Backbone as ProteinMPNN parsed JSONL, in Angstrom:
{"seq_chain_A": "QVQLVESGGGLVQAGDSLKLSCEASGRTFSSYNMGWFRQAPGKEREFVAAISRSGDTTYYADSVQGRFTISRDNAKNTVYLQMDSLKPEDTAVYYCAAARWLVGRNAYDYNYWGQGTQVTVSS", "coords_chain_A": {"N_chain_A": [[0.851, -1.138, 0.046], [0.516, 2.149, -0.877], [0.589, 5.395, -0.014], [-0.292, 8.659, -1.259], [0.676, 12.115, -1.281], [-0.072, 15.161, -2.528], [1.307, 18.454, -3.017], [1.816, 21.959, -3.428], [0.396, 23.334, -5.203], [-1.385, 26.015, -6.661], [-2.498, 29.55, -7.31], [-1.185, 31.167, -10.139], [0.221, 33.457, -12.376], [0.243, 33.62, -16.153], [3.118, 32.474, -17.609], [4.686, 32.232, -15.341], [6.206, 30.138, -12.765], [5.939, 27.017, -11.035], [6.245, 24.556, -8.502], [5.267, 21.335, -8.082], [5.039, 18.84, -5.52], [5.051, 15.546, -4.451], [4.588, 13.509, -1.83], [5.401, 10.118, -0.7], [4.141, 7.49, 1.317], [5.464, 5.001, 3.328], [8.105, 2.441, 2.814], [8.863, 1.668, 0.46], [8.967, 3.238, -1.767], [10.993, 3.575, -3.84], [10.6, 1.529, -5.378], [8.676, 1.955, -7.093], [7.41, 3.185, -10.353], [6.812, 6.605, -11.214], [4.25, 8.891, -11.824], [2.752, 11.917, -13.241], [-0.374, 13.218, -13.641], [-3.273, 15.148, -15.003], [-6.404, 16.922, -14.697], [-8.598, 18.832, -16.161], [-11.5, 20.936, -15.77], [-14.441, 19.407, -17.017], [-13.043, 17.768, -18.707], [-11.165, 14.781, -19.722], [-8.984, 12.878, -17.65], [-5.548, 13.482, -18.069], [-2.262, 12.276, -19.166], [0.757, 13.703, -17.979], [3.586, 13.569, -17.135], [6.154, 11.192, -16.614], [8.312, 9.011, -14.549], [11.125, 6.746, -14.156], [11.763, 4.188, -11.779], [14.431, 4.519, -10.833], [14.974, 6.933, -11.844], [16.145, 7.533, -14.151], [14.943, 7.474, -16.523], [12.56, 9.422, -18.249], [9.374, 10.592, -19.259], [7.345, 12.746, -21.196], [4.292, 14.37, -21.841], [3.493, 15.897, -25.064], [2.431, 18.412, -24.945], [3.696, 19.664, -22.637], [6.335, 19.309, -22.953], [9.539, 20.287, -22.571], [8.904, 22.386, -21.034], [7.933, 21.53, -18.645], [9.526, 19.601, -15.898], [10.01, 16.394, -14.592], [11.162, 14.88, -11.569], [12.762, 13.023, -9.001], [13.369, 12.165, -5.616], [14.524, 9.596, -4.01], [15.322, 9.268, -1.459], [13.951, 10.964, 0.087], [11.374, 10.033, -0.47], [9.901, 11.321, -2.494], [8.313, 12.802, -5.325], [8.731, 15.234, -7.97], [7.281, 17.85, -9.712], [8.457, 20.242, -11.845], [7.128, 23.252, -13.013], [7.45, 25.357, -15.689], [7.039, 28.314, -17.368], [4.23, 28.631, -17.477], [0.995, 28.284, -18.711], [-2.467, 29.44, -19.444], [-3.955, 27.122, -20.236], [-2.754, 25.08, -18.856], [-4.06, 24.912, -16.552], [-5.642, 22.954, -14.164], [-6.489, 20.05, -12.045], [-3.931, 18.496, -10.609], [-2.578, 15.273, -10.489], [-0.465, 12.903, -8.664], [0.77, 9.633, -9.325], [1.459, 6.211, -8.705], [3.168, 3.384, -10.116], [3.522, -0.005, -10.045], [4.619, -1.749, -11.905], [5.046, -0.718, -14.642], [6.237, 1.929, -16.531], [4.753, 4.679, -17.87], [2.319, 6.171, -20.072], [-0.172, 5.62, -19.617], [-3.156, 5.631, -17.618], [-4.258, 3.517, -16.49], [-2.193, 1.963, -15.842], [-1.179, 2.624, -13.547], [-1.233, 2.172, -9.942], [-1.822, 3.317, -7.629], [-2.976, 6.41, -6.296], [-2.856, 9.989, -5.68], [-4.744, 12.612, -4.033], [-4.791, 14.9, -5.276], [-3.879, 18.301, -6.432], [-4.747, 21.578, -6.917], [-3.972, 23.578, -9.754], [-4.022, 26.702, -11.019], [-3.825, 28.865, -13.657], [-3.729, 32.249, -14.594], [-4.504, 34.523, -17.188]], "CA_chain_A": [[0.004, -0.021, -0.041], [1.211, 3.411, -0.986], [-0.28, 6.725, 0.154], [0.409, 9.797, -1.942], [0.005, 13.392, -1.027], [0.514, 16.317, -3.412], [1.299, 19.803, -2.545], [2.48, 22.978, -4.203], [-0.509, 23.865, -6.228], [-1.86, 27.504, -6.355], [-2.867, 30.531, -8.357], [-0.076, 31.934, -10.712], [0.066, 34.134, -13.746], [0.871, 33.054, -17.263], [4.544, 32.572, -17.61], [5.252, 31.931, -13.915], [6.658, 28.786, -12.474], [5.386, 26.394, -9.928], [6.724, 23.265, -8.35], [4.555, 20.524, -7.338], [5.617, 17.843, -4.737], [4.125, 14.465, -4.118], [5.329, 12.641, -0.984], [4.798, 8.829, -0.631], [4.174, 6.916, 2.53], [6.108, 3.57, 3.204], [9.534, 2.307, 2.612], [9.097, 1.029, -0.876], [8.937, 4.228, -2.879], [11.934, 3.426, -4.978], [10.08, 0.22, -6.108], [7.534, 2.543, -8.008], [7.525, 4.19, -11.22], [5.915, 7.554, -10.681], [3.664, 9.619, -12.872], [1.902, 13.091, -12.877], [-1.481, 13.458, -14.515], [-4.021, 16.332, -14.839], [-7.666, 16.882, -15.166], [-9.303, 20.131, -16.211], [-12.875, 20.79, -15.66], [-15.179, 18.92, -18.287], [-12.114, 16.982, -19.654], [-10.645, 13.607, -19.149], [-7.713, 13.026, -17.008], [-4.491, 13.137, -19.145], [-0.938, 12.211, -18.793], [1.738, 14.868, -17.997], [4.936, 13.153, -17.158], [6.477, 9.891, -15.776], [9.718, 8.742, -14.31], [11.206, 5.398, -13.672], [12.235, 3.91, -10.309], [15.845, 5.108, -10.532], [14.919, 8.43, -12.267], [17.039, 7.606, -15.292], [14.024, 7.569, -17.618], [11.359, 10.205, -18.049], [8.461, 10.734, -20.368], [6.529, 13.902, -21.176], [3.323, 14.809, -22.866], [3.881, 16.845, -26.039], [2.006, 19.743, -24.563], [4.531, 20.18, -21.682], [7.718, 19.033, -23.235], [10.34, 21.599, -22.717], [8.409, 23.49, -19.98], [7.812, 20.716, -17.253], [10.467, 18.584, -15.529], [9.667, 15.46, -13.48], [12.256, 14.399, -10.937], [12.402, 12.249, -7.803], [14.333, 12.007, -4.616], [14.048, 8.387, -3.325], [15.72, 9.327, 0.033], [12.927, 11.67, 0.677], [10.121, 9.486, -0.856], [9.163, 12.408, -3.047], [8.401, 13.029, -6.73], [8.43, 16.594, -8.095], [7.14, 18.398, -11.121], [8.729, 21.648, -12.028], [6.326, 23.688, -14.169], [7.888, 26.597, -16.056], [6.374, 29.004, -18.658], [2.945, 28.063, -17.359], [-0.08, 28.721, -19.621], [-3.73, 29.21, -18.842], [-4.457, 25.822, -20.673], [-2.178, 24.192, -17.798], [-5.119, 24.916, -15.377], [-6.164, 21.734, -13.87], [-5.984, 19.437, -10.858], [-2.69, 17.623, -10.81], [-2.454, 14.156, -9.542], [0.59, 12.001, -8.75], [0.391, 8.16, -9.18], [2.512, 5.26, -8.565], [2.961, 2.26, -10.906], [4.401, -0.915, -9.63], [5.356, -2.456, -12.931], [5.392, -0.065, -15.897], [6.34, 3.561, -16.452], [4.284, 5.009, -19.034], [1.46, 7.293, -20.204], [-1.65, 5.166, -19.441], [-3.538, 5.855, -16.259], [-4.624, 2.192, -15.947], [-1.043, 1.247, -15.403], [-0.89, 3.159, -12.239], [-1.857, 1.499, -8.918], [-2.087, 4.288, -6.422], [-3.126, 7.819, -6.738], [-3.045, 11.007, -4.674], [-6.024, 13.283, -3.912], [-4.887, 16.073, -6.397], [-3.621, 19.672, -6.124], [-5.246, 22.518, -7.993], [-3.156, 24.532, -10.287], [-4.815, 27.761, -11.801], [-2.902, 29.908, -14.294], [-4.565, 33.282, -15.0], [-3.849, 35.082, -18.377]], "C_chain_A": [[0.886, 1.377, -0.06], [0.185, 4.488, -0.9], [0.358, 7.962, -0.485], [-0.185, 11.079, -1.509], [0.704, 14.555, -1.839], [0.434, 17.494, -2.569], [1.978, 20.773, -3.477], [1.582, 23.706, -5.234], [-0.878, 25.413, -5.83], [-2.302, 28.209, -7.575], [-1.639, 31.245, -8.82], [-0.632, 32.683, -11.95], [0.607, 33.454, -14.958], [2.283, 33.38, -17.188], [5.28, 32.401, -16.317], [5.601, 30.475, -13.884], [5.975, 28.333, -11.157], [5.978, 25.061, -9.856], [5.881, 22.439, -7.346], [5.492, 19.336, -6.58], [4.608, 16.714, -4.402], [4.912, 13.464, -3.234], [4.594, 11.281, -0.725], [5.025, 8.281, 0.913], [4.919, 5.571, 2.275], [7.469, 3.586, 2.837], [9.825, 1.786, 1.185], [8.919, 2.011, -2.047], [9.706, 4.127, -4.055], [11.594, 2.285, -5.694], [9.131, 0.682, -7.033], [8.019, 3.405, -8.993], [6.566, 5.314, -10.772], [5.489, 8.449, -11.904], [2.838, 10.976, -12.348], [0.812, 12.992, -14.115], [-2.214, 14.657, -14.114], [-5.42, 16.259, -15.271], [-8.233, 18.23, -15.163], [-10.815, 19.992, -16.192], [-13.627, 20.529, -17.011], [-14.201, 18.045, -19.217], [-11.733, 15.74, -18.84], [-9.278, 13.79, -18.465], [-6.626, 12.569, -18.058], [-3.097, 13.178, -18.577], [-0.139, 13.494, -19.013], [3.121, 14.495, -18.105], [5.07, 11.945, -16.316], [7.911, 9.857, -15.634], [9.919, 7.417, -13.766], [11.781, 5.313, -12.282], [13.456, 4.575, -9.955], [15.847, 6.53, -10.925], [15.625, 8.517, -13.581], [16.178, 7.758, -16.724], [12.909, 8.39, -17.387], [10.702, 10.264, -19.462], [7.712, 11.987, -20.205], [5.393, 13.787, -22.383], [3.79, 15.911, -23.826], [3.559, 18.257, -25.566], [2.895, 20.314, -23.406], [5.975, 19.943, -21.814], [8.508, 20.24, -23.418], [10.05, 22.627, -21.711], [8.411, 22.691, -18.603], [9.063, 19.869, -17.103], [10.026, 17.781, -14.44], [11.019, 15.109, -12.839], [11.87, 13.701, -9.548], [13.456, 12.225, -6.814], [13.867, 10.79, -3.712], [14.466, 8.404, -1.842], [14.72, 10.091, 0.735], [11.433, 11.091, 0.217], [9.205, 10.559, -1.649], [9.423, 12.514, -4.488], [8.057, 14.485, -6.958], [8.035, 16.798, -9.531], [7.326, 19.832, -11.12], [8.061, 22.154, -13.156], [6.87, 25.038, -14.319], [7.093, 27.186, -17.259], [4.8, 28.59, -18.613], [1.828, 28.963, -18.331], [-1.431, 28.544, -18.985], [-4.378, 27.779, -19.14], [-3.741, 24.763, -19.697], [-3.133, 24.152, -16.626], [-5.728, 23.578, -15.206], [-5.898, 21.227, -12.442], [-4.99, 18.437, -11.187], [-2.68, 16.541, -9.809], [-1.136, 13.382, -9.711], [0.157, 10.577, -8.605], [1.562, 7.289, -9.17], [2.166, 3.935, -9.326], [3.909, 1.167, -10.515], [5.294, -1.731, -10.788], [5.906, -1.691, -14.076], [5.5, 1.337, -15.602], [5.906, 3.904, -17.819], [3.211, 6.105, -19.008], [0.0, 6.905, -19.863], [-2.021, 5.187, -18.0], [-3.745, 4.574, -15.703], [-3.347, 1.424, -15.509], [-0.492, 1.617, -13.959], [-1.755, 2.657, -11.065], [-2.407, 2.214, -7.961], [-2.202, 5.76, -6.777], [-3.339, 8.715, -5.542], [-4.458, 11.628, -4.87], [-6.061, 14.519, -4.945], [-4.439, 17.368, -5.677], [-4.018, 20.598, -7.235], [-4.124, 23.621, -8.476], [-4.0, 25.43, -11.288], [-3.833, 28.732, -12.305], [-3.8, 31.043, -15.064], [-3.843, 33.866, -16.33], [-3.636, 36.491, -18.102]], "O_chain_A": [[1.827, 1.571, 0.708], [-0.859, 4.512, -1.552], [1.525, 8.236, -0.206], [-1.403, 11.184, -1.369], [1.909, 14.793, -1.757], [-0.316, 17.594, -1.598], [2.733, 20.295, -4.324], [2.023, 24.564, -5.998], [-0.618, 25.869, -4.716], [-2.466, 27.658, -8.664], [-1.025, 31.918, -7.992], [-1.758, 32.512, -12.416], [1.509, 32.646, -14.739], [2.648, 34.469, -16.745], [6.51, 32.443, -16.321], [5.342, 29.705, -14.808], [5.524, 29.129, -10.333], [6.227, 24.422, -10.878], [5.765, 22.687, -6.146], [6.569, 18.99, -7.067], [3.443, 16.979, -4.108], [5.747, 12.699, -3.718], [3.375, 11.252, -0.554], [5.992, 8.635, 1.588], [4.98, 5.09, 1.143], [8.017, 4.651, 2.552], [10.973, 1.514, 0.833], [8.741, 1.593, -3.191], [9.28, 4.491, -5.151], [12.29, 2.005, -6.67], [8.7, -0.148, -7.834], [8.869, 4.261, -8.746], [5.614, 5.045, -10.039], [6.257, 8.698, -12.833], [2.364, 11.053, -11.214], [1.101, 12.743, -15.285], [-1.933, 15.22, -13.056], [-5.665, 15.526, -16.229], [-8.34, 18.774, -14.064], [-11.33, 18.948, -16.594], [-13.49, 21.279, -17.978], [-14.553, 17.674, -20.336], [-11.902, 15.617, -17.627], [-8.553, 14.754, -18.711], [-6.726, 11.558, -18.754], [-2.771, 13.951, -17.676], [-0.29, 14.228, -19.989], [3.837, 14.962, -18.99], [4.257, 11.671, -15.433], [8.675, 10.485, -16.366], [9.086, 6.915, -13.012], [12.23, 6.308, -11.712], [13.559, 5.161, -8.878], [16.648, 7.304, -10.401], [15.684, 9.628, -14.109], [16.679, 8.095, -17.797], [12.235, 8.168, -16.381], [11.273, 10.056, -20.532], [7.428, 12.316, -19.053], [5.539, 13.286, -23.498], [4.47, 16.825, -23.361], [4.343, 19.183, -25.774], [2.798, 21.529, -23.234], [6.771, 20.302, -20.946], [8.239, 21.098, -24.258], [10.787, 23.594, -21.521], [8.859, 23.201, -17.576], [9.623, 19.447, -18.115], [9.67, 18.323, -13.394], [11.996, 15.049, -13.585], [10.746, 13.841, -9.067], [14.59, 12.274, -7.29], [13.008, 10.912, -2.838], [13.97, 7.59, -1.064], [14.595, 9.916, 1.947], [10.419, 11.703, 0.553], [7.99, 10.643, -1.473], [10.562, 12.355, -4.927], [7.19, 15.003, -6.254], [8.398, 16.038, -10.428], [6.557, 20.596, -10.537], [8.286, 21.646, -14.254], [6.849, 25.842, -13.387], [6.547, 26.425, -18.057], [4.212, 28.257, -19.643], [1.94, 30.167, -18.565], [-1.618, 27.681, -18.128], [-5.229, 27.317, -18.38], [-4.145, 23.601, -19.748], [-2.934, 23.316, -15.745], [-6.336, 23.102, -16.165], [-5.17, 21.878, -11.692], [-5.24, 17.571, -12.025], [-2.749, 16.717, -8.592], [-0.711, 13.213, -10.853], [-0.755, 10.304, -7.825], [2.624, 7.694, -9.644], [1.051, 3.424, -9.213], [5.11, 1.4, -10.65], [6.404, -2.225, -10.593], [7.045, -1.907, -14.492], [4.978, 1.883, -14.63], [6.527, 3.525, -18.812], [3.162, 6.89, -18.061], [-0.904, 7.74, -19.831], [-1.203, 4.763, -17.183], [-3.467, 4.4, -14.517], [-3.436, 0.369, -14.882], [0.418, 1.036, -13.368], [-2.978, 2.719, -11.197], [-3.44, 1.825, -7.418], [-1.421, 6.222, -7.609], [-3.909, 8.308, -4.53], [-5.228, 11.219, -5.739], [-7.1, 15.03, -5.364], [-4.606, 17.499, -4.465], [-3.639, 20.392, -8.388], [-3.527, 24.372, -7.704], [-4.586, 24.931, -12.249], [-3.092, 29.358, -11.547], [-4.496, 30.742, -16.034], [-2.64, 33.654, -16.484], [-3.095, 37.209, -18.943]]}, "name": "protein", "num_of_chains": 1, "seq": "QVQLVESGGGLVQAGDSLKLSCEASGRTFSSYNMGWFRQAPGKEREFVAAISRSGDTTYYADSVQGRFTISRDNAKNTVYLQMDSLKPEDTAVYYCAAARWLVGRNAYDYNYWGQGTQVTVSS"}
């Protein structure tokens, strides 16, 4: 069992930066591939970024490539999402998720989910 708690969301202006954190409970954090997803009002949940257990492999959605950076600190049981050059279309609830076996873009590959943190980008 893994419990995930996101933090760092808020209201920012277009062009600003924000860093999300997701802290995991338990001693097996390094056994999980981690991902970030987001869901805007009236839209389906979509993939944002993913990182492998060791952190040596990362994936990004085309819409955030070059602007967002996913990283992890296994000693702190935490995964991060650095978001730069934010746009109004980045407004959504951001969720972190843990996948026991695969690292990828599909939500159904992830076994555990956090409650989400709201990010609002004003124009």
